[in-house]
C-alpha positions in Angstrom: 12.9 0.3 26.6 11.2 2.4 23.9 12.8 5.6 24.8 16.2 5.2 22.9 17.4 8.3 21.2 18.4 7.6 17.9 20.7 11.0 17.3 23.3 11.3 20.0 25.6 14.3 18.6 25.1 17.9 19.3 24.6 19.5 15.8 25.0 23.0 14.8 22.0 24.6 12.7 21.2 28.0 11.0 18.3 29.8 12.0 17.2 33.3 10.7 18.2 36.2 12.8 15.0 37.1 14.6 13.3 40.2 15.1 12.1 41.0 18.6 8.6 41.3 16.9 8.8 38.0 15.9 4.7 36.7 15.7 6.0 33.3 15.5 7.9 33.2 18.9 5.2 31.1 20.4 7.1 30.0 23.3 7.3 33.7 24.5 3.3 34.6 23.7 0.6 34.1 26.8 -1.4 31.0 26.8 -4.1 33.2 25.9 -2.7 34.6 22.4 -1.4 31.2 21.5 -4.7 29.9 21.8 -6.2 32.9 19.8 -3.7 32.1 17.1 -4.4 28.6 17.1 -8.0 28.9 16.9 -7.3 31.7 13.9 -5.8 28.9 11.9 -2.2 30.4 12.3 -0.7 27.0 11.7 3.0 28.4 11.1 3.1 28.6 14.9 3.5 24.9 15.1 6.7 23.9 14.7 9.3 21.8 12.9 12.8 20.8 14.2 15.4 20.0 12.0 17.0 16.6 12.9 20.8 15.8 12.3 22.1 12.4 13.1 26.0 12.5 12.6 28.5 14.7 13.6 29.5 17.5 11.4 26.2 17.8 9.7 25.0 21.4 9.3 22.1 22.8 7.9 22.8 26.3 6.0 20.2 28.9 6.4 19.5 32.0 4.4 21.5 35.0 4.2 21.2 36.8 7.5 20.9 34.1 10.0 22.7 33.3 12.9 24.1 30.0 14.1 22.5 28.3 17.1 23.8 24.8 18.7 21.1 22.2 19.3 21.8 19.1 21.9 20.0 16.4 20.1 21.1 14.1 22.8 18.0 15.0 25.0 15.4 12.9 24.8 11.4 13.7 24.9 11.7 14.5 28.6 8.9 12.8 30.5 10.2 9.6 28.7 13.8 9.7 29.9 13.1 8.2 33.3 11.9 5.1 31.5 10.4 2.9 34.1 9.2 5.9 36.4 6.5 6.3 33.7 4.9 2.8 34.8 2.1 3.0 37.7 2.3 0.5 40.5 0.9 -2.3 39.2 -2.7 -2.8 39.5 -3.6 -6.2 39.0 -3.9 -6.2 35.3 -0.3 -7.5 34.7 -1.5 -11.2 33.9 -4.2 -9.8 31.4 -3.3 -10.0 27.8 -3.1 -6.9 25.8 -5.2 -7.4 22.8 -3.6 -5.1 19.8 -5.3 -4.9 16.5 -2.7 -3.9 14.0 -4.7 -2.1 10.9 -3.3 -2.3 7.4 -4.9 -1.7 4.3 -2.6 -0.6 1.6 0.8 -1.6 0.4 2.9 1.5 1.9 1.0 0.6 5.2 1.8 -2.9 5.0 5.4 -2.2 4.3 5.7 -0.1 7.2 3.7 -2.0 9.7 5.4 -5.5 8.4 8.5 -5.6 10.8 6.1 -4.3 13.8 3.8 -7.3 13.0 6.5 -9.5 13.1 8.0 -8.2 16.5 4.3 -8.2 17.9 3.6 -11.9 16.9 7.2 -13.5 17.5 7.9 -11.8 21.0 5.0 -9.9 21.8 3.6 -13.1 23.8 6.5 -13.0 26.2 5.3 -9.7 27.1 1.7 -10.6 27.5 0.9 -8.8 24.2 -1.6 -10.6 21.6 -1.7 -8.9 18.4 -4.1 -9.4 15.6 -3.8 -8.0 12.0 -6.8 -6.5 10.2 -7.0 -5.8 6.8 -9.0 -3.3 5.1 -8.8 -4.9 1.6 -7.9 -1.5 -0.1 -4.8 -3.2 -1.3 -5.7 -6.7 -0.6 -3.5 -8.9 -2.6 -0.6 -6.6 -2.2 -1.0 -6.2 1.3 -1.1 -10.3 1.8 1.9 -11.0 -0.5 4.1 -8.4 1.4 3.2 -9.7 4.8 4.2 -13.2 3.8 7.7 -12.2 3.2 8.0 -11.6 6.7 6.1 -14.8 7.6 3.0 -13.2 9.0 -0.3 -13.6 8.1 -3.7 -11.7 7.8 -6.1 -12.6 10.7 -9.1 -10.7 9.8 -10.5 -8.8 6.8 -13.3 -6.2 6.4 -15.6 -6.3 3.2 -15.5 -2.8 1.6 -16.2 -2.3 -2.2 -13.1 -2.5 -4.4 -12.3 0.7 -7.0 -9.2 1.8 -7.6 -10.4 5.3 -8.5 -12.9 5.6 -5.3 -13.9 8.9 -4.2 -12.6 10.0 -0.8 -16.2 10.3 0.4 -17.3 6.9 -0.7 -14.0 5.3 0.7 -14.6 7.1 4.1 -18.0 5.8 4.5 -17.2 2.3 2.7 -14.8 1.8 5.5 -16.6 3.5 8.6 -19.4 1.0 9.1 -17.3 -2.1 8.8 -14.7 -0.9 10.9 -17.2 -0.1 14.0 -19.1 -3.4 13.7 -15.7 -5.1 13.7 -14.4 -3.0 16.7 -17.6 -3.6 18.8 -17.2 -7.4 18.0 -13.5 -7.7 18.5 -13.3 -5.3 21.7 -9.3 -4.8 21.4 -7.4 -3.0 24.1 -5.7 -0.9 21.5 -5.8 -0.4 17.8 -2.5 0.5 15.9 -2.9 2.5 13.0 -0.1 4.0 10.5 0.8 7.0 8.5 -1.9 8.8 6.9 -4.3 6.9 4.8 -8.0 7.4 4.9 -8.5 4.1 6.0 -6.0 4.8 9.0 -7.9 7.9 9.7 -11.4 6.3 9.7 -10.3 3.1 11.8 -8.7 5.7 14.6 -12.2 7.5 14.5 -14.2 4.5 14.7 -12.2 3.4 17.8 -12.4 6.8 19.5 -16.2 6.8 19.2 -16.0 3.5 21.0 -13.2 5.0 23.6 -10.8 2.6 22.2 -6.8 4.0 22.9 -5.1 4.4 19.5 -1.8 4.3 19.0 -0.4 6.1 15.9 2.4 4.5 14.2 4.7 7.3 12.2 2.8 10.0 14.1 3.8 13.6 14.2 4.7 14.6 10.3 3.4 17.8 9.1 3.2 20.2 6.7 0.8 22.2 7.9 -1.0 22.9 4.4 -4.0 21.0 4.1 -3.6 20.6 0.2 0.0 19.6 0.2 -0.2 16.4 0.5 -3.9 16.0 -0.1 -5.8 14.2 2.0 -2.8 12.9 3.7 -2.2 16.0 5.9 -5.6 16.3 7.1 -5.5 12.8 7.9 -2.7 12.7 10.1 -3.5 15.7 11.7 -7.1 14.0 12.7 -5.5 11.1 13.7 -3.4 12.9 16.4 -6.7 14.2 17.8 -7.9 10.8 18.2 -4.5 9.1 19.5 -3.3 8.3 22.8 0.1 6.9 22.2 2.2 8.7 19.1 5.2 6.7 18.1 7.2 9.5 16.2 10.0 8.6 13.7 12.2 11.9 14.7 12.7 14.4 16.7 11.4 17.0 14.7 7.9 15.1 14.6 8.2 14.4 18.3 8.6 18.5 18.5 5.4 19.2 16.3 3.4 17.0 18.6 4.5 18.8 21.7 3.8 22.2 20.0 0.1 21.0 19.5 -0.3 20.3 23.2 0.3 16.7 23.4 1.0 15.3 26.6 4.8 14.4 26.5 4.3 10.8 28.3 2.2 9.7 25.6 5.2 10.7 22.8 7.6 8.0 22.1 10.7 8.5 19.9 11.4 5.3 17.8 12.6 6.1 14.4 10.5 5.0 11.2 9.6 1.4 10.9 10.1 1.7 7.0 14.0 1.9 8.1 13.4 -1.4 9.6 11.9 -2.9 6.3 14.0 -1.2 4.2 17.3 -2.9 5.9 16.0 -6.2 5.9 14.9 -6.1 2.5 18.3 -4.5 1.2 20.3 -7.2 2.9 18.5 -9.9 1.4 18.2 -8.4 -2.1 21.7 -7.6 -2.3 23.4 -10.8 -0.4 23.3 -13.2 -3.3 24.3 -13.0 -7.0 22.3 -10.9 -9.2 19.1 -12.3 -11.3 20.4 -15.1 -13.5 19.3 -16.4 -16.6 18.3 -19.6 -15.0 15.8 -20.3 -11.7 17.9 -21.3 -8.7 16.9 -24.3 -6.6 16.0 -23.4 -3.0 14.4 -26.6 -1.7 17.3 -27.0 0.6 18.3 -24.0 1.4 17.8 -21.7 4.4 15.2 -19.4 4.7 17.0 -16.2 3.8 18.5 -18.0 0.7 14.9 -18.7 -0.3 14.0 -15.4 0.0 17.1 -14.2 -2.2 16.2 -16.6 -4.8 12.7 -15.5 -4.5 13.9 -12.0 -5.1 16.1 -12.8 -8.2 13.0 -14.9 -9.7 11.0 -11.8 -9.0 13.5 -9.3 -10.6 13.5 -11.4 -13.7 9.6 -11.5 -14.1 9.7 -7.4 -13.0 12.0 -6.6 -15.6 11.2 -9.3 -18.2 9.4 -6.6 -20.6 13.0 -5.2 -21.2 15.9 -7.3 -21.8 18.1 -4.3 -22.0 16.9 -2.8 -19.0 17.5 -6.1 -16.9 21.2 -6.3 -18.5 21.8 -2.6 -17.5 20.7 -3.0 -14.0 22.6 -6.2 -13.1 25.9 -4.7 -14.6 25.9 -1.3 -12.7 27.6 -2.2 -8.9 25.3 0.1 -7.3 24.8 0.7 -3.6 25.5 -1.8 -1.0 24.0 -2.8 2.2 27.3 -1.7 4.2 29.5 0.0 1.7 29.9 3.6 2.2 31.3 4.3 -1.1 28.6 6.2 -2.9 31.0 7.6 -5.8 29.3 8.3 -9.2 31.4 5.3 -11.1 29.5 2.9 -8.9 26.4 3.9 -10.5 27.4 3.8 -14.2 27.4 0.9 -16.4 30.8 0.2 -18.5 29.4 2.1 -21.6 28.3 5.1 -19.7 24.5 4.3 -19.2 22.8 5.2 -16.0 19.8 4.5 -14.2 17.3 7.3 -12.6 14.0 5.8 -10.7 11.0 8.0 -11.5 7.6 7.9 -9.5 4.5 10.2 -9.3 1.4 9.2 -8.0 0.2 11.8 -5.5 -3.5 13.2 -5.9 -2.4 16.9 -5.8 0.1 16.2 -8.7 -2.7 14.9 -11.2 -3.3 16.8 -14.2 -1.4 19.7 -15.0 1.3 19.1 -12.6 1.8 15.5 -13.9 2.1 16.8 -17.5 4.5 19.3 -16.4 6.8 16.2 -14.7 6.3 14.1 -18.1 7.5 17.5 -20.2 10.4 17.9 -18.2 11.3 14.1 -18.4 10.7 14.1 -22.2 13.4 16.9 -22.5 15.8 15.3 -20.2 15.6 12.0 -22.1 16.8 13.8 -25.3 19.5 15.5 -23.5 20.6 12.4 -21.7 20.4 9.4 -24.2 22.8 7.6 -21.9 20.7 8.1 -18.9 17.4 5.4 -18.8 14.4 6.7 -16.7 12.6 3.8 -15.1 9.0 4.8 -14.2 7.1 2.2 -12.3 3.4 3.5 -13.0 1.0 3.7 -10.7 -2.4 1.9 -11.5 -4.4 4.7 -10.9 -6.2 5.9 -14.0 -5.3 9.6 -13.5 -1.7 8.6 -13.7 -1.5 5.8 -16.4 -3.9 7.8 -18.9 -1.7 10.9 -18.4 1.8 9.2 -18.8 1.7 6.5 -21.2 0.9 8.7 -24.1 3.5 11.3 -23.1 6.3 8.7 -22.5 5.7 5.2 -23.9 7.3 5.9 -27.2 10.8 7.1 -25.6 13.6 5.0 -26.1 15.5 5.6 -22.7 12.1 6.1 -20.6 10.7 2.7 -19.3 7.1 2.6 -17.9 6.7 -0.8 -15.8 3.9 -1.9 -14.0 3.9 -1.4 -10.2 7.1 -3.2 -8.9 7.0 -5.7 -5.8 8.9 -3.9 -3.3 11.9 -6.1 -3.4 12.5 -5.1 -7.0 11.8 -1.4 -6.1 14.7 -1.7 -3.7 16.7 -3.2 -6.2 16.1 -0.8 -8.5 16.6 2.1 -5.9 20.4 0.4 -5.1 21.1 0.6 -8.9 20.0 4.4 -9.4 22.3 7.2 -9.4 19.3 9.6 -8.6 15.6 9.0 -7.3 13.0 11.5 -8.8 9.7 11.1 -6.9 6.8 12.7 -5.3 6.5 9.7 -2.7 7.3 10.4 1.1 8.5 6.8 1.7 11.1 6.9 -1.0 12.4 9.9 0.4 13.2 8.1 3.7 14.6 4.8 2.1 16.7 6.7 -0.9 18.1 8.8 1.9 19.3 5.7 4.1 20.9 4.1 0.7 22.8 7.4 0.0 20.5 8.4 -3.1 19.9 11.9 -4.2 16.6 12.7 -4.0 14.6 15.3 -5.7 11.3 15.6 -4.6 8.5 16.7 -6.8 6.1 18.4 -4.3 5.3 21.9 -3.2 5.9 20.9 0.5 7.3 17.9 2.5 6.4 16.7 5.8 9.9 14.9 5.7 12.1 17.8 6.3 15.0 16.1 8.0 16.5 14.9 4.6 16.0 18.1 3.1 17.9 20.1 6.0 20.4 17.5 5.8 21.1 17.9 2.1 20.2 14.6 1.2 17.2 15.9 -0.5 15.8 18.5 -2.4 12.2 20.1 -2.9 12.0 20.9 -6.7 8.2 21.5 -7.2 6.5 20.4 -10.3 7.6 22.9 -12.9 9.3 21.8 -16.0 12.0 24.3 -15.8 12.9 23.6 -12.0 13.0 20.0 -12.5 15.2 20.0 -15.8 17.4 22.5 -13.9 18.1 20.1 -10.7 18.1 16.8 -12.5 20.8 18.1 -14.8 22.8 19.7 -11.8 23.0 16.2 -10.3 23.7 14.2 -13.3 26.7 16.4 -14.2 27.7 16.9 -10.6 27.3 20.5 -11.2 29.3 22.3 -8.3 29.6 19.1 -6.6 25.7 18.6 -6.4 25.5 14.8 -6.5 28.9 14.5 -4.4 27.0 16.8 -1.8 23.7 14.8 -1.6 25.1 11.0 -1.7 26.0 11.0 1.9 24.7 7.8 4.0 22.8 8.9 7.0 20.1 8.1 9.6 17.8 11.2 9.5 14.9 8.6 9.9 16.1 5.6 12.1 18.5 3.0 12.3 16.2 -0.1 12.3 15.1 -0.6 15.5 11.9 1.3 15.3 9.7 -1.8 15.9 11.6 -3.2 18.7 11.0 0.3 20.4 7.3 0.2 19.7 6.8 -3.4 21.1 8.8 -2.3 24.4 6.8 1.0 24.7 3.7 -1.0 24.6 4.8 -3.8 27.1 5.9 -0.7 29.5 2.6 1.1 28.7 0.4 -2.1 29.4 -1.1 -1.1 32.3 -1.9 2.4 31.4 -3.5 1.2 28.4 -5.6 -1.5 30.2 -6.5 1.1 32.9 -7.8 3.9 30.2 -5.6 6.1 31.9 -4.1 7.6 28.8 -6.1 10.6 27.6 -6.5 11.0 23.7 -5.5 14.4 21.9 -4.3 17.3 23.4 -3.6 17.7 27.1 -3.4 21.5 27.2 -3.7 24.5 24.6 -0.7 24.7 22.5 2.4 26.5 24.2 0.9 26.0 27.6 1.5 23.1 30.5 3.6 20.2 30.1 3.9 20.0 26.2 5.7 23.2 26.5 7.8 22.2 29.3 8.9 19.6 27.3 9.4 21.5 24.3 11.8 23.8 26.2 13.8 21.2 27.2 14.0 19.4 24.2 15.4 23.0 22.5 12.2 22.6 20.0 12.3 26.6 19.3 15.6 26.9 18.3 14.7 25.9 14.8 11.1 27.4 14.4 11.8 30.2 12.4 14.6 27.9 10.2 11.8 25.6 9.4 9.3 28.9 8.5 12.0 30.0 6.4 12.1 26.8 4.2 8.4 27.0 4.1 8.4 30.9 3.1 11.2 29.8 0.3 9.5 27.1 -0.6 6.4 29.3 -1.6 8.3 31.9 -3.1 10.0 29.7 -5.5 6.3 27.9 -6.4 5.5 31.5 -7.2 8.5 32.2 -9.7 7.8 28.9 -11.4 4.4 29.7 -12.0 5.3 33.1 -13.5 8.1 31.3 -15.7 6.1 28.4 -16.6 7.2 26.9 -20.2 4.4 25.9 -22.4 2.7 22.3 -22.0 4.2 19.1 -24.7 3.7 19.5 -28.0 4.6 23.3 -27.9 7.8 25.1 -28.1 10.4 24.9 -25.3 14.1 24.8 -24.5 16.4 23.2 -27.2 17.3 19.8 -25.6 20.9 20.4 -27.0 21.2 23.5 -25.1 20.3 21.4 -22.1 23.2 19.1 -22.7 25.7 21.9 -22.7 27.6 21.7 -19.4 28.0 25.7 -19.5 24.5 26.0 -19.9 23.2 23.3 -17.3 24.2 25.2 -14.2 22.6 28.5 -15.3 19.6 27.4 -17.4 16.4 28.2 -15.7 
């Protein structure tokens, strides 16, 4: 019914021992004090909660911490009563609910595709009519990906096309056509996904016309407006406009409750990207590996046709390097069902391995990206048997930095952007994922691929706290040290990170979201749901719900992670090595097992 709780196992986590004078103990503050802190911009009082998904998972805090038990089987309280949420029918049950689904970029299409499919195929029997609107930011990529789910774009907005568009111009370009379209189409609810600028603008345009907004992947937070930029601002702003919040994890649900969002408007669904990833992975790995000759698919079932199409696309994607294609197809790699993630499964018979590398975030443009490239240069020299496969983002600020620095390295493969099927295939063969992407953190964790996140902060702490991902920042020495530790399995680092887990969902998020819309149809049509917060942070029903969910137990643990990340960043700045072209650590030393674990 849209309220299913993903985790059912009590989990023990560690939190720092609290001082009686802790200023972060927001649940013990008076409402006036909480409001004052919020008005002062004290974002640290807004909490995260570490989500664990399987028995035996623990999250180790720093020294001086105490162990507490959190019962993750407690759902968002107001949703636990299911149909009790629904009001007495008001005569609108026979009126179709017009749902407008907005997609603009490739990441939005990837995460919205299974939801669009569910709304289109199963929505009508629940009185739901779905229309897909494209903002045309990534027009061809969006249409291509949605077609894999046999759904089409119904409406398009007309905005100028620019790969390097300034944010202010993008916002202006989207707002006017969005306002005009909504005024003409008059949907009952607008669904936006994630944290793109177009999602924020569509939510604002809908709010201006008093149209309810549903936010898919709601509640992700870093509380650092620069990390990531501008996504952190976008998603916080969308929460102010939204009336329905479809959260991927309990951590994100708790974050919204801490901000005063009404608990009856928060729905724990899981992340739709896991729906997409599972569906794609099963088809990518369902048939033979890419072959030398195209397969005939004229008489095959739809799934076989998709699998063959994937193989053809993989041949095209990696055709620039026959050596790379041979390497990928010869590695056993991950399975859609097998939980054996031992290192030998990701090693070619001759010892070669693959690392998937991606970078694209705005905050990493310039110096951070050059530092990342410097680390890759040294790692490529230290590990000649490791092939770093880098699908380069089309943004000139990325490609014009990366190509001159990495383009001539024998074991670094710079590829054009890959289709999602090819990216999933590549990930399934990789021993390690080195990225600044948010989505890859979720997908790689599901596939039990160790993830090193090249960012100062992440809004997806569940994987970090579970030990499946690690924040390494963008400083050269930090990246070299942690990549080396994973590749060498120093102190069992690879084995500890390569564990299959479900911190971000179980593949049923789209069905839960559809069910929630069906349950709340009367409320949406009657306009009884309110946008934004219902009370000041730390007061009223959201506070009671947070207490019932035991949200507060992990507050200081999460703050400790933030403080540790900040401290590591300051230390890395002080120890920064020179940029590419200047003296640095000897690659031969980096290849020494004795020095890999201790090299700074």
